[in-house]
N, C-alpha and C positions, 0 to 999 in steps of 0.2 A: 503494500499500500504506500510505502515511502515514495515520494515524488509525484503524488496526485494532487488535484485540486478537489477540495471537499467544500460543502456548504454546512454552517452550523444550524442545527435544527432547533435549539433552545438556549435560553440564557441572554446575557447582554450582547453578545456577538451574533444573534439570531440573523439568519439569511445573508451573513457575510462570507465571503469567499477566502479560503485559506489554502496554503501550500503544506503538505505533510512533510516535515524534515526528519522525524524520528518516530519510531514506535517503541512503546515501553509498556508491555503487558496490556492490561485494558485501557491505556492511556496513549494519546497521539500528542506530539509535540508540533504546534503548527506556527507558521508565520505568514503575515500578510505584506511584509516588507515595509510597513509604515509604523503602526502602533506596536506590533509584535514583529520584531527583527530576528533574524538568524542567531543573533547573540542572546536575545531575551525573548524566546518563543512563549506561545500560550500553551498550557496543558489542558487537554480536553478529553473527556471520557469518549471511547470510541462509539458508544451507543448514541451520542448526541451528536454525530456528524454523518452526512450522507456524501458518498463518492459521486462526483459530477464529470470528472474528466481525467484521462491519464495524460501525463505531460512526458514527452520524449526528450532525453538529453539531461544533463546536469545542471542544476540552477545553484550558483555559488555565491551570488550577491543579493542584496535586498532589492536592488533596481531591477534585477532580472525577475524576481517574484512579482513586483509591482507591474512590470511590462506584461507578464504572463496572465495575471489576474485580469488587466485591463484589456488585453487581446481577447480573452475568453468572454468578458462582459460585452464588450463592442460586436462581437461576433454572434451573439445570441439571437435567434429569430424573435421577432415581436409578434404579439397576437394580432393578425389582420382584422379581428373583429372588435379590437379595443377602441374605445371611444375617447378622444382627445377633446379637452375644453379649450376652445381657442376664441378669444374676444367675447366671451360670455355666451357663446353657443356651442352646441355639440358638433363636432366634425368628425366623420368616420375617417380612420387613418388608412 
């Protein structure tokens, strides 16, 4: 599981994307490159995370983590039926 992107399902970091840097029994050590860096990762219970994407290659810096997460988020498909509020009226996207 190390080297994958995960989404947090519960807690203060709910719905945020993290990169797994280490596994330790029932816990995962996660970094997002900003608040939780490679030098000071977050420890999360593996039951509270959801695997969302495998990352190929080795990430060695916080900037690479930020770039990987940003690329993933910008590449997600949006819901074509979502309604966007623009100028006080609903507009189909």
